[in-house]
C-alpha positions as CSV (number, residue, x, y, z in Angstrom):
1,M,-52.5,-23.3,-67.8
2,A,-55.4,-22.0,-69.8
3,S,-57.8,-24.2,-71.8
4,Q,-58.0,-24.2,-75.6
5,E,-61.2,-22.1,-75.6
6,V,-59.2,-18.9,-74.7
7,D,-60.7,-15.9,-76.2
8,V,-58.3,-14.0,-78.5
9,G,-59.6,-10.7,-77.4
10,Q,-58.6,-11.5,-73.8
11,L,-54.9,-11.9,-74.8
12,S,-52.4,-9.0,-74.3
13,E,-50.9,-7.1,-77.2
14,S,-47.6,-9.0,-77.0
15,Q,-49.5,-12.4,-76.8
16,Q,-51.6,-11.5,-79.9
17,L,-48.4,-10.5,-81.8
18,A,-46.8,-13.8,-80.8
19,L,-49.9,-15.7,-81.9
20,Q,-49.9,-13.8,-85.3
21,Q,-46.2,-14.6,-85.9
22,Y,-46.6,-18.2,-84.9
23,T,-49.6,-18.8,-87.2
24,A,-47.9,-17.0,-90.1
25,V,-44.9,-19.4,-89.9
26,T,-46.7,-22.7,-89.1
27,D,-50.1,-22.0,-90.7
28,Q,-51.8,-23.7,-87.7
29,D,-55.3,-22.9,-86.5
30,V,-55.7,-20.6,-83.5
31,N,-57.3,-23.1,-81.2
32,S,-54.3,-25.5,-81.6
33,A,-51.7,-22.7,-81.6
34,I,-52.8,-21.0,-78.3
35,P,-52.1,-24.1,-76.0
36,L,-48.7,-24.7,-77.6
37,L,-47.8,-21.0,-77.1
38,Q,-49.0,-21.2,-73.5
39,R,-46.8,-24.3,-72.9
40,S,-43.9,-22.4,-74.4
41,Q,-44.5,-19.4,-72.2
42,W,-45.5,-17.4,-75.3
43,N,-42.0,-17.6,-76.7
44,V,-42.5,-17.8,-80.5
45,Q,-39.1,-19.4,-81.3
46,I,-39.6,-22.2,-78.8
47,A,-43.1,-22.8,-80.0
48,I,-42.1,-23.0,-83.7
49,A,-39.2,-25.4,-82.8
50,K,-41.7,-27.6,-80.9
51,F,-44.1,-27.5,-83.9
52,F,-41.5,-28.6,-86.4
53,D,-39.1,-30.8,-84.3
54,G,-41.6,-32.3,-81.9
55,E,-42.5,-31.3,-78.4
56,G,-39.8,-33.1,-76.5
57,P,-38.5,-32.1,-73.1
58,D,-36.3,-29.0,-73.1
59,P,-35.8,-27.8,-69.5
60,V,-33.3,-25.2,-70.4
61,A,-35.5,-23.5,-72.9
62,E,-38.5,-23.8,-70.6
63,A,-36.6,-22.2,-67.8
64,L,-35.4,-19.3,-69.9
65,A,-38.9,-18.8,-71.2
66,A,-40.4,-18.9,-67.7
67,Q,-38.0,-16.4,-66.4
68,N,-38.7,-14.2,-69.4
69,T,-35.0,-13.3,-69.7
70,P,-34.1,-12.0,-73.2
71,P,-31.2,-13.8,-74.9
72,P,-27.9,-11.9,-75.1
73,R,-27.7,-9.6,-78.0
74,A,-24.7,-8.8,-80.1
75,G,-23.4,-5.2,-80.3
76,R,-25.5,-3.2,-82.8
77,Q,-23.8,-1.2,-85.5
78,D,-26.2,1.7,-86.0
79,N,-25.3,5.1,-87.3
80,L,-26.0,8.3,-85.6
81,Q,-28.9,9.3,-87.8
82,E,-30.8,6.0,-87.1
83,S,-30.1,6.3,-83.4
84,L,-31.6,9.8,-83.3
85,L,-34.6,9.0,-85.5
86,F,-35.6,5.6,-84.1
87,G,-34.0,5.6,-80.6
88,S,-37.1,6.9,-78.8
89,A,-39.4,4.5,-80.7
90,R,-37.2,1.5,-79.8
91,S,-37.0,2.4,-76.2
92,S,-40.8,2.8,-75.9
93,S,-41.6,-0.5,-77.6
94,T,-38.9,-2.8,-76.0
95,S,-41.3,-5.5,-74.9
96,R,-42.9,-5.7,-78.4
97,S,-39.6,-5.7,-80.3
98,R,-38.5,-8.9,-78.5
99,N,-41.1,-10.8,-80.4
100,T,-40.3,-9.3,-83.8
101,Q,-37.4,-10.0,-86.3
102,D,-33.9,-9.1,-85.1
103,D,-31.9,-6.6,-87.0
104,A,-29.2,-7.9,-89.3
105,P,-26.1,-5.7,-88.8
106,R,-23.8,-4.8,-91.6
107,I,-20.3,-6.1,-90.8
108,V,-17.1,-5.0,-92.6
109,P,-14.3,-7.1,-91.2
110,Q,-10.8,-5.6,-90.9
111,P,-8.5,-8.4,-89.7
112,E,-5.6,-7.2,-87.8
113,D,-3.2,-9.6,-89.5
114,Q,-4.0,-7.8,-92.9
115,V,-2.7,-4.5,-91.6
116,V,1.0,-4.3,-92.4
117,H,3.0,-1.5,-90.7
118,R,6.2,-0.9,-92.5
119,P,8.9,1.1,-90.6
120,P,11.1,3.6,-92.4
121,F,14.0,2.3,-94.3
122,I,16.7,3.7,-91.9
123,L,15.0,2.2,-88.9
124,S,14.6,-1.2,-90.6
125,L,18.4,-1.2,-91.2
126,L,19.1,-0.3,-87.6
127,F,16.8,-3.0,-86.2
128,T,17.9,-5.7,-88.7
129,P,20.1,-7.5,-86.1
130,F,17.2,-7.5,-83.6
131,S,14.9,-8.8,-86.2
132,L,17.2,-11.7,-87.1
133,L,17.5,-12.6,-83.4
134,Y,13.7,-12.5,-83.0
135,K,13.2,-14.8,-85.9
136,L,15.8,-17.2,-84.5
137,F,14.2,-17.1,-81.1
138,S,10.7,-17.6,-82.6
139,S,11.7,-20.6,-84.5
140,S,13.4,-22.1,-81.4
141,F,10.3,-21.3,-79.3
142,G,8.1,-22.9,-81.9
143,L,10.1,-26.2,-81.7
144,F,10.0,-25.9,-77.9
145,S,6.2,-25.3,-77.9
146,F,5.8,-28.3,-80.2
147,L,7.6,-30.5,-77.7
148,F,5.7,-29.0,-74.7
149,P,2.3,-27.9,-76.0
150,F,0.9,-27.0,-72.6
151,L,3.3,-24.1,-72.0
152,P,1.8,-21.6,-74.6
153,R,-1.6,-22.1,-73.1
154,L,-0.2,-21.4,-69.7
155,L,1.6,-18.3,-70.9
156,R,-1.4,-17.0,-72.9
157,P,-4.6,-18.2,-71.2
158,N,-7.0,-15.7,-72.8
159,T,-6.9,-15.8,-76.6
160,A,-10.2,-14.2,-77.3
161,T,-10.8,-10.5,-77.0
162,S,-13.8,-8.6,-76.0
163,T,-14.3,-7.1,-79.4
164,G,-15.6,-10.3,-81.0
165,R,-12.3,-11.3,-82.6
166,R,-10.2,-14.4,-81.8
167,S,-6.6,-15.3,-82.4
168,N,-5.9,-17.5,-85.4
169,T,-4.9,-20.9,-83.9
170,T,-6.0,-23.0,-86.8
171,G,-3.2,-22.0,-89.1
172,R,-5.8,-20.9,-91.7
173,R,-4.6,-17.9,-93.7
174,S,-6.7,-14.8,-93.4
175,L,-7.9,-13.5,-96.7
176,K,-10.0,-10.6,-98.0
177,P,-13.8,-11.3,-98.1
178,R,-13.9,-12.0,-101.9
179,D,-10.9,-14.3,-101.7
180,S,-12.3,-16.0,-98.7
181,A,-15.6,-16.6,-100.4
182,A,-13.8,-18.1,-103.4
183,R,-11.8,-20.4,-101.1
184,I,-14.9,-21.6,-99.3
185,K,-16.5,-22.5,-102.6
186,R,-13.4,-24.3,-103.8
187,E,-13.1,-26.3,-100.5
188,F,-16.8,-27.1,-100.6
189,E,-16.5,-28.6,-104.1
190,E,-13.4,-30.5,-103.2
191,E,-15.0,-32.0,-100.1
192,Y,-18.5,-32.7,-101.3
193,G,-18.3,-32.6,-105.1
194,D,-20.0,-30.5,-107.7
195,N,-23.3,-28.8,-106.9
196,T,-25.7,-26.2,-108.3
197,L,-25.8,-24.0,-105.2
198,P,-25.4,-20.3,-106.3
199,F,-22.6,-19.2,-104.0
200,Y,-22.2,-15.5,-103.7
201,E,-18.6,-14.7,-104.5
202,G,-18.2,-11.7,-102.2
203,G,-18.2,-10.6,-98.6
204,Y,-21.1,-10.5,-96.2
205,A,-21.4,-6.7,-96.4
206,Q,-21.6,-6.8,-100.2
207,A,-24.2,-9.5,-100.1
208,L,-26.3,-7.6,-97.6
209,D,-26.1,-4.4,-99.7
210,V,-27.1,-6.3,-102.8
211,A,-30.1,-7.9,-101.0
212,K,-31.1,-4.5,-99.7
213,K,-30.8,-2.8,-103.1
214,D,-32.5,-5.5,-105.2
215,L,-35.0,-6.5,-102.5
216,K,-33.9,-10.1,-102.4
217,F,-33.7,-12.7,-99.6
218,L,-30.2,-13.3,-98.2
219,L,-29.6,-16.8,-97.0
220,I,-26.7,-17.0,-94.6
221,L,-25.1,-20.4,-94.0
222,L,-22.5,-20.6,-91.3
223,I,-20.6,-23.9,-90.9
224,S,-17.9,-25.2,-88.6
225,P,-15.9,-28.1,-90.0
226,E,-15.0,-29.1,-86.4
227,H,-18.7,-29.6,-85.6
228,D,-19.9,-33.2,-85.8
229,D,-23.2,-32.4,-87.6
230,T,-21.7,-30.3,-90.4
231,S,-20.8,-33.0,-92.8
232,S,-24.2,-34.8,-92.3
233,F,-26.1,-31.6,-92.7
234,I,-24.4,-30.7,-95.9
235,R,-24.7,-34.2,-97.5
236,D,-28.2,-35.1,-96.3
237,T,-29.9,-31.7,-96.3
238,L,-28.1,-28.9,-98.2
239,L,-27.0,-31.0,-101.2
240,T,-30.3,-32.8,-101.7
241,P,-32.0,-32.0,-105.1
242,D,-35.0,-30.3,-103.4
243,V,-32.8,-27.8,-101.4
244,Q,-30.5,-27.1,-104.3
245,S,-33.4,-26.4,-106.7
246,F,-35.2,-24.3,-104.1
247,V,-32.1,-22.1,-103.4
248,A,-31.2,-21.9,-107.1
249,N,-34.8,-21.1,-108.2
250,P,-34.7,-17.5,-109.5
251,E,-38.4,-17.0,-108.5
252,N,-37.4,-17.1,-104.9
253,E,-35.1,-14.1,-105.3
254,M,-32.5,-15.6,-103.0
255,I,-28.8,-14.8,-102.5
256,L,-26.7,-17.6,-100.8
257,W,-23.7,-16.6,-98.7
258,V,-21.7,-19.3,-97.0
259,G,-19.2,-18.6,-94.3
260,D,-16.6,-20.8,-92.4
261,V,-16.4,-19.7,-88.8
262,R,-12.6,-20.3,-88.9
263,D,-12.4,-17.1,-91.1
264,S,-12.5,-13.7,-89.4
265,E,-15.5,-12.4,-91.3
266,A,-17.7,-15.4,-90.7
267,Y,-16.8,-15.5,-87.1
268,Q,-17.8,-11.9,-86.6
269,V,-21.1,-12.6,-88.5
270,A,-21.8,-15.5,-86.2
271,T,-21.1,-13.4,-83.2
272,A,-23.4,-10.6,-84.4
273,L,-26.2,-13.0,-85.2
274,R,-25.9,-14.7,-81.8
275,C,-25.2,-18.0,-83.4
276,N,-24.4,-20.7,-80.7
277,K,-25.1,-23.9,-82.6
278,F,-23.9,-25.1,-86.0
279,P,-24.7,-25.5,-88.8
280,F,-26.6,-22.2,-88.7
281,T,-29.0,-20.9,-91.4
282,G,-30.4,-17.4,-91.3
283,L,-32.8,-15.8,-93.7
284,I,-32.4,-12.0,-93.9
285,A,-34.6,-9.5,-95.9
286,H,-35.6,-5.9,-95.9
287,T,-38.2,-5.0,-93.4
288,P,-40.0,-1.8,-94.5
289,Q,-42.3,-1.7,-91.5
290,L,-39.3,-0.9,-89.3
291,S,-37.4,1.6,-91.5
292,S,-36.6,2.3,-95.1
293,T,-33.1,0.8,-94.7
294,S,-33.5,-1.9,-92.1
295,M,-32.5,-5.5,-92.7
296,S,-33.8,-8.2,-90.3
297,V,-33.4,-11.9,-89.7
298,L,-36.7,-13.5,-90.6
299,T,-36.0,-17.0,-89.4
300,R,-33.1,-19.0,-87.8
301,L,-32.5,-22.7,-88.5
302,T,-29.8,-24.4,-86.4
303,G,-28.6,-28.0,-86.3
304,P,-29.4,-30.9,-88.6
305,M,-32.9,-31.4,-89.9
306,P,-34.6,-33.2,-92.8
307,A,-34.5,-31.6,-96.2
308,G,-38.3,-31.3,-96.3
309,T,-38.5,-29.5,-93.0
310,Y,-35.6,-27.2,-94.0
311,V,-37.3,-26.2,-97.3
312,A,-40.7,-25.8,-95.6
313,K,-39.4,-23.4,-92.9
314,L,-37.6,-21.3,-95.5
315,Q,-40.6,-21.3,-97.8
316,S,-42.9,-20.3,-94.9
317,A,-40.7,-17.3,-94.0
318,I,-40.4,-16.3,-97.6
319,T,-44.2,-16.5,-98.2
320,A,-44.9,-14.5,-95.0
321,H,-42.6,-11.7,-96.1
322,S,-43.0,-11.7,-99.9
323,E,-46.1,-9.5,-99.8
324,Q,-44.1,-6.7,-98.0
325,L,-41.2,-6.9,-100.5
326,A,-43.7,-6.9,-103.4
327,A,-45.2,-3.7,-102.0
328,V,-41.8,-2.1,-101.8
329,R,-40.9,-3.3,-105.3
330,A,-44.1,-1.8,-106.6
331,T,-43.3,1.5,-104.8
332,R,-39.8,1.5,-106.2
333,S,-41.0,0.7,-109.6
334,A,-43.5,3.5,-109.5
335,Q,-40.8,5.9,-108.3
336,N,-38.4,4.7,-111.0
337,F,-41.1,5.2,-113.6
338,E,-41.8,8.7,-112.4
339,R,-38.1,9.4,-112.3
340,T,-37.6,8.0,-115.8
341,L,-40.6,10.0,-117.1
342,R,-39.4,13.2,-115.4
343,E,-35.9,12.6,-116.9
344,E,-37.5,12.1,-120.4
345,Q,-39.5,15.2,-120.0
346,D,-36.4,17.1,-118.9
347,S,-34.5,15.7,-121.8
348,A,-37.2,16.6,-124.3
349,Y,-37.4,20.1,-122.8
350,E,-33.6,20.5,-123.1
351,R,-33.7,19.3,-126.7
352,S,-36.5,21.8,-127.5
353,L,-34.6,24.5,-125.7
354,A,-31.5,23.6,-127.6
355,Q,-33.4,23.7,-130.9
356,D,-34.9,27.1,-130.0
357,R,-31.4,28.4,-129.1
358,E,-30.1,27.0,-132.4
359,R,-32.9,28.7,-134.4
360,A,-32.2,31.9,-132.6
361,R,-28.5,31.6,-133.3
362,V,-29.1,31.0,-137.0
363,K,-31.5,33.9,-137.1
364,R,-29.0,36.2,-135.4
365,E,-26.2,35.1,-137.7
366,A,-28.5,35.6,-140.8
367,E,-29.4,39.1,-139.5
368,A,-25.8,39.9,-138.8
369,A,-24.8,38.6,-142.3
370,A,-27.5,40.7,-143.9
371,A,-26.5,43.8,-141.9
372,E,-22.8,43.2,-142.8
373,Q,-23.8,42.8,-146.5
374,E,-25.7,46.0,-146.4
375,Q,-22.9,47.8,-144.7
376,R,-20.4,46.4,-147.2
377,A,-22.6,47.4,-150.2
378,L,-23.0,50.9,-148.7
379,R,-19.2,51.2,-148.2
380,E,-18.6,49.9,-151.7
381,A,-21.2,52.4,-153.1
382,E,-19.5,55.2,-151.1
383,A,-16.1,54.1,-152.3
384,A,-17.3,54.0,-155.9
385,A,-18.9,57.4,-155.6
386,D,-15.8,58.8,-154.1
387,L,-13.7,57.2,-156.8
388,A,-15.9,58.6,-159.5
389,E,-15.7,62.0,-157.9
390,K,-11.9,61.9,-157.7
391,R,-11.7,60.6,-161.3
392,K,-13.8,63.5,-162.5
393,Q,-11.7,65.9,-160.5
394,W,-8.5,64.4,-162.0
395,R,-9.9,64.7,-165.5
396,K,-10.7,68.4,-164.9
397,W,-7.3,68.9,-163.5
398,R,-5.6,67.1,-166.3
399,A,-7.7,68.9,-169.0
400,K,-6.1,72.2,-167.8
401,T,-2.6,70.7,-168.4
402,V,-3.2,69.1,-171.8
403,L,-0.8,70.5,-174.4
404,P,-2.5,72.8,-176.9
405,E,-2.7,71.8,-180.5
406,P,0.1,73.3,-182.7
407,S,-0.6,75.9,-185.3
408,P,-1.2,74.9,-188.9
409,D,2.1,76.4,-190.0
410,D,4.1,74.2,-187.7
411,K,5.5,71.3,-189.7
412,D,7.2,69.3,-187.0
413,V,4.1,67.7,-185.5
414,A,2.4,64.3,-185.3
415,R,-1.0,64.0,-187.0
416,I,-3.1,61.2,-185.3
417,A,-6.5,60.0,-186.3
418,L,-8.5,58.6,-183.4
419,K,-11.5,56.3,-183.7
420,M,-13.5,57.1,-180.5
421,P,-15.9,54.5,-178.8
422,E,-18.9,56.7,-179.8
423,A,-18.1,55.9,-183.5
424,A,-16.7,59.4,-183.9
425,R,-13.5,60.0,-185.8
426,I,-11.3,62.9,-184.8
427,I,-8.0,64.2,-186.0
428,R,-5.6,65.9,-183.6
429,R,-2.1,67.3,-184.0
430,F,0.4,67.0,-181.2
431,P,3.8,68.6,-180.7
432,S,6.9,66.6,-181.7
433,D,8.0,66.3,-178.1
434,A,4.6,65.1,-176.8
435,G,4.6,61.7,-175.2
436,V,2.2,58.8,-175.6
437,E,0.7,59.6,-172.1
438,E,-0.3,63.0,-173.5
439,L,-2.2,61.2,-176.2
440,Y,-4.0,59.1,-173.5
441,A,-4.7,62.3,-171.5
442,F,-6.3,64.0,-174.5
443,V,-8.6,61.0,-175.1
444,E,-9.5,60.8,-171.4
445,C,-10.3,64.6,-171.1
446,Y,-11.7,65.0,-174.6
447,E,-15.1,66.4,-173.5
448,F,-13.4,69.1,-171.4
449,V,-10.7,70.0,-174.0
450,T,-12.6,70.1,-177.3
451,L,-15.8,71.6,-176.2
452,G,-14.3,74.8,-175.1
453,V,-15.8,74.7,-171.7
454,E,-14.3,77.1,-169.2
455,L,-12.9,75.0,-166.5
456,E,-12.3,76.1,-163.0
457,S,-8.9,75.7,-161.6
458,V,-9.2,72.5,-159.5
459,P,-6.3,70.9,-157.6
460,K,-5.1,67.4,-158.2
461,P,-6.9,64.9,-156.0
462,E,-4.8,63.6,-153.1
463,G,-4.2,59.9,-152.7
464,Y,-5.6,59.1,-156.1
465,E,-3.7,57.2,-158.8
466,H,-5.5,57.4,-162.2
467,K,-5.8,54.4,-164.3
468,Y,-7.0,54.5,-167.9
469,D,-9.8,52.2,-168.7
470,F,-9.0,52.0,-172.4
471,R,-6.0,51.4,-174.7
472,L,-4.8,52.8,-178.0
473,V,-4.2,50.2,-180.7
474,S,-3.4,50.2,-184.3
475,T,-4.5,47.7,-186.9
476,L,-2.6,45.9,-189.6
477,P,-0.5,45.0,-187.8
478,R,-2.1,45.2,-184.4
479,V,0.1,47.2,-182.0
480,V,-0.9,48.3,-178.5
481,Y,0.7,51.5,-177.3
482,E,0.8,51.4,-173.4
483,P,1.5,54.7,-171.6
484,E,3.7,53.0,-169.1
485,N,6.3,52.2,-171.8
486,G,7.1,55.9,-172.3
487,G,8.5,57.5,-175.5
488,T,7.1,60.3,-177.7
489,I,4.3,60.0,-180.2
490,I,6.6,60.4,-183.2
491,E,8.9,57.7,-181.9
492,R,6.2,55.2,-181.1
493,V,3.5,55.9,-183.7
494,G,5.1,58.2,-186.2
495,K,4.2,61.5,-187.7
496,S,0.8,60.2,-188.8
497,G,-1.2,57.3,-187.7
498,N,-4.7,55.8,-187.2
499,L,-5.4,54.6,-183.7
500,I,-8.5,53.0,-182.2
501,V,-9.7,53.8,-178.7
502,E,-10.4,50.3,-177.3
503,P,-12.2,50.0,-173.9
504,I,-10.7,47.6,-171.4
505,K,-13.4,45.1,-170.2
506,D,-13.7,43.9,-166.6
507,D,-12.9,40.3,-167.5
508,E,-9.7,41.4,-169.2
509,D,-8.7,43.3,-166.1
510,E,-9.2,40.2,-164.0
511,D,-7.1,38.2,-166.5
C-alpha cells in the first residue's frame, strides 16, 4: 500500500480521474484522499461511501474492488443513431467510462395486463360456454389454492421473466404512469401525513424528458413498502424540514419522481438503474460532455442515512454539476436569442415586403383605374362624336323631307308664329294635314330649310333614333305640344298660334 506522499503525476489516467471525482464530491484534500482511494482499490463509489458512512469492514465490496470486476449493467435502450455515432468512442474508452456517471435510460413501460385483446363478436358467442366453464374452474382453483398455498408455487416455480418484468402477485392493480403517480402521492399522504414535497404527477419517461428539456435535476426515489428501512427513512430523513425545503427549493431546479417497486414502471426503472437496496435515491441530470442528449446518474444513495448526510451528498453532486448545466443554459439562451432575433428580422422583412406589395398593388390599381377612365372618356367622346354626326346626318335627311310652305292663295293652312331660342321670331304656314311632328322637324332643320342651301341627298342613318331636345309650348294658358301624342297642327294648335321653342335641360331629362 502506498504512502500518503504519492505524487499525483505518477498516478495512471484512470486513478487521476477517480481522484478528481472523489475530491469533487467529498471536497477532501488530495493527501488524505489518495490513501482512502488506495484502501478502496481506487473504486470511487466505495471510497465515497467510506467517507460519509465511516470506514467499517466491508469484505464483499473489498473483494469486488480487488477483483476489479465491473457490476452488472442493465440493458441499455439506445437508438441506432447514438450507437453508430458513439459506439466506437465507447468501445475505445471502456476502462475510463467505468469511473464516470452511468447513463440513465428512458423507459416507457407497457404492462401486458393493460393490453386487452378483444375477439370478434361471432367468436365470442361461440366460446361463451367455454368462457363460463373457465371462470367457474378459476374460482374453484382459487379457493383450492387458498386452502393449499404451496401448490401454485410448485406448478409455477419461475414467475419472473428475463425481460425485467415480474408477475403481479401483490394484488396491486396496474395503472398508467400518470395514474400510478397520483396513487403513490395519495398513499404517501395517507400513510405519512401532509408534506411539501413536489411530487411529479407523471411517468418516469415524462419526468426524464422534462429534466432534459429544462436542464433540471431529476431526483428518483424508489421505495419498497415491504422493506424494513422504508418507513424509518421516510419519517426520519425524507420528511424532515431540511430535506423538504431542499427538494422544494426552486433554486435547486429539481424534479422529484417517486416510484413504488410494486408497480410495473418503478420495477423496470429499478432494474435499469441496477438498484439492489431500498430505499434508493438517484440524482439524474444532463451530461453535455458525453453527448447533446445524454442523461446520466450523478449520484446514488441507498439505505437509511441521516438527513444532514442525505442533503450534503445531494448538494455536493448538484454543486459539482451545476457549472456544466449553467454553460448549457447559457448556450441555449444565446441560441434562443439568436433564433428570436432572426425570427423578428424575418417578420420585419415579411412586413416590409407585404407593405411593398400593398403599395405596388395600390399603384397598379390606380394606374388601371386611370387607364380605364381614360378609355371610358375616349369611348364616350367617340360615342358623342358619332351621335353628333348621325344627328347632323338625320337633320340633313329630314330637311329634304320637310313639307314645303303652301302658296299665299291657299286658305286652308295653319299659320304658326315661332319664338326661336336665338330670340328670332319667325312665321311659317303649314298645310292643313301637316302633323305636329312636322312642326318639330321644321324647327329642328330650320337652318337647312330656310337658308336655301342645296342639300345633298343623304340617306337616313341606320340604328339611330332621333330625339328632339326642345319642346313647343304656348302661353296663357301654358300647353305643351308633344310630338308623340300625334294629331295635326290645326287639330292641336289651331289655324293660328304663337308657340315658344323651349330647350329641354339636362336636369329635366334626368327627372
